[in-house]
N, C-alpha and C positions, 0 to 999 in steps of 0.2 A: 535483449538488454534487460537487466533487473536493477531496480533502484530500491534500496532498503533504507527506510527512514529510522534514524536513531532518535526517536522522540523521547522527551523527558517523561519519567514515570512518577506515579504516586508511591509513597507518601511524601516524598520530597517536593513534588510539584503538584499543585491542585488541578483538577479538571477545570477548564478545557485546555490546559497546556499541551497535552499530547495531540489534541485535535489541531491546535494552532500550529504546532511544529509540522504536522503532516500536511496541512494546507500550504505552508510555506514551501515544503519540498515539491508539492504538485505545481505550485506557481513557478518555482525554479525550473522544473522540467518543461513546463508550458512555454517558457521563453524560447525554446528551441524548435517549436512547431514549424516555423517557416525557414529553419536552417540558419537563423541569425542570432542564436543565443551566445552567451559568453564562453561556452565550452565547445571547442571545435570538434572533439571526438563525438560529442552528443549530436551536434549538427550533422555530422557525417553518417553515423550509424543508427541513431534512434528512429524508429517508425512510430511516431506519436499518433498516427491514424489508426493504430491497432493496440490499444492499451487495455489492460485489465488489472484489477486490484485483487490481492490475495493475502491472507494472513490467518493466524490461529488466535484463539482465545480473545483477549481484550483487543488485540490488533485487528481481528475480524470485525469487531464493532467499529473501530476507527475506519477501516477500509470501507465498510458499508456507508458510514456517514460521509466520507470523502466522495464516494460515488454519487451520492445524492447531491452533494454540493457542486461537483463538477457539472452535473446535469442541470442545476438551477442557477449557476452563476456564470457570467461571461469572463473567461480567462484571456480574452483577446487573441485567441488562436483557435485551433481546431483539434484539440485533444478528443479523440473518439474512443469512448469506452467500448471496446470490442467484446461483446457478450458480458459486459458489465463487471460485476463483482463476484469473486469466488471465495466466500468465507468457508473455512473448514468446519466440519461438523464438530459439535462439542465432544470432548474426550472425558469419559468418566473412568477413572482408574479404580480398580478394586483388588482384592487379595488374589483373584484368579487371573490377573492381567500379567502378561510377560512382555518384555521389550525385546525387539530384534533389530539386527543390523546396526550400522554405524550411527544412524539417526536416532536410535532408541525409540522408534515409534511403537505404540502399544498394539498388541495383537490380542484379540479376545477369543 
């Protein structure tokens, strides 16, 4: 299962709005740890004992901060960061960069 957070971005919203939005999403997912959350499909299919965060660019920074916060705060459940956080490496595009595939990922 994948959960994507539609956090509010700058410049319309100041920091820490994106972090707060992401934390609210994590708390929402954590309600389902014991199978008693408000979303029945999540109770049935989610394995919150094996969770990892991943993102690109600014989202990778947010994912990193959320991994730290999950490890340091009690969510009242047992979300287990399985192998922690997977931020993507920074991407530096130059004039010799070409994009491939439907995703448009850069190839050097």
